[in-house]
Every structure is written in structure tokens, then in C-alpha cells.
C-alpha positions as a Markdown table, in Angstrom:
| # | Residue | x | y | z |
|---|---|---|---|---|
| 1 | Met | 3.4 | -40.5 | -12.9 |
| 2 | Asp | 0.8 | -39.9 | -15.5 |
| 3 | Thr | 1.3 | -36.8 | -17.6 |
| 4 | His | -2.2 | -35.5 | -17.0 |
| 5 | Leu | -1.8 | -35.9 | -13.3 |
| 6 | Met | 1.5 | -33.9 | -13.3 |
| 7 | Ile | -0.2 | -31.1 | -15.4 |
| 8 | Gly | -3.2 | -31.1 | -13.0 |
| 9 | Val | -0.8 | -30.8 | -10.0 |
| 10 | Ala | 1.1 | -27.9 | -11.7 |
| 11 | Val | -2.2 | -26.1 | -12.5 |
| 12 | Met | -3.4 | -26.5 | -8.9 |
| 13 | Leu | -0.1 | -25.2 | -7.5 |
| 14 | Gly | -0.3 | -22.2 | -9.9 |
| 15 | Leu | -3.8 | -21.4 | -8.8 |
| 16 | Ile | -2.8 | -21.6 | -5.1 |
| 17 | Gly | 0.2 | -19.3 | -5.8 |
| 18 | Ile | -2.0 | -16.7 | -7.6 |
| 19 | Ala | -4.6 | -16.7 | -4.8 |
| 20 | Ala | -1.8 | -16.3 | -2.2 |
| 21 | Ser | -0.1 | -13.4 | -4.0 |
| 22 | Arg | -3.4 | -11.6 | -4.5 |
| 23 | Asp | -4.1 | -11.9 | -0.8 |
| 24 | Leu | -0.7 | -10.6 | 0.1 |
| 25 | Leu | -1.0 | -7.7 | -2.3 |
| 26 | Arg | -4.4 | -6.8 | -0.9 |
| 27 | Arg | -3.1 | -6.8 | 2.7 |
| 28 | Leu | -0.1 | -4.6 | 1.7 |
| 29 | Arg | -2.4 | -2.1 | 0.0 |
| 30 | Glu | -4.7 | -1.9 | 3.0 |
| 31 | Gln | -1.7 | -1.2 | 5.4 |
| 32 | Gln | -0.5 | 1.9 | 3.6 |
| 33 | Pro | -0.3 | 4.8 | 6.0 |
| 34 | Gln | -3.2 | 7.3 | 5.7 |
| 35 | Leu | -2.6 | 11.1 | 5.7 |
| 36 | Val | -3.8 | 12.9 | 8.8 |
| 37 | Pro | -4.5 | 16.6 | 8.7 |
| 38 | Ile | -2.2 | 18.7 | 11.0 |
| 39 | Lys | -3.0 | 22.1 | 12.2 |
| 40 | Val | -0.1 | 24.6 | 11.9 |
| 41 | Glu | -0.1 | 27.9 | 13.7 |
| 42 | Arg | 1.4 | 30.7 | 11.6 |
| 43 | Pro | 2.3 | 34.3 | 12.6 |
| 44 | Ala | -0.5 | 36.8 | 11.9 |
| 45 | Asp | 1.3 | 38.7 | 9.2 |
| 46 | Leu | 5.0 | 38.3 | 8.1 |
| 47 | Ser | 5.2 | 41.7 | 6.4 |
| 48 | Thr | 4.5 | 43.6 | 9.7 |
| 49 | Gln | 7.2 | 41.6 | 11.5 |
| 50 | Arg | 9.8 | 42.6 | 8.9 |
| 51 | Arg | 8.9 | 46.3 | 9.3 |
| 52 | Asp | 9.3 | 46.2 | 13.1 |
| 53 | Arg | 13.0 | 45.2 | 12.8 |
């Protein structure tokens, strides 16, 4: 094969690889779990509970 053709094929494969890896990285970044606020019920006052014992 011609040297220029081989170089052209290598460049094209490299560009395809770069595009594919960028796409995969973008998908992984979008799929990260998002934090969700959770309501927690706490006792009214811990100091009054200790005194009652």
C-alpha cells in the first residue's frame, strides 16, 4: 500500500477513536447519581431527654 494511504487510514481511525471516547466519557458523566435531599426527624431537645433519666 501507499505510505500516504496508510497514514490517512491511521489518522481516520485515530479521529474515530477520539470521537468515540469523548462520547463515552460524556455519557458516563451524565449518568452520575444526583444527590436527593432527605428529611430527617430529630428529637426536640437532647438535653431535656438526658435530664429526664
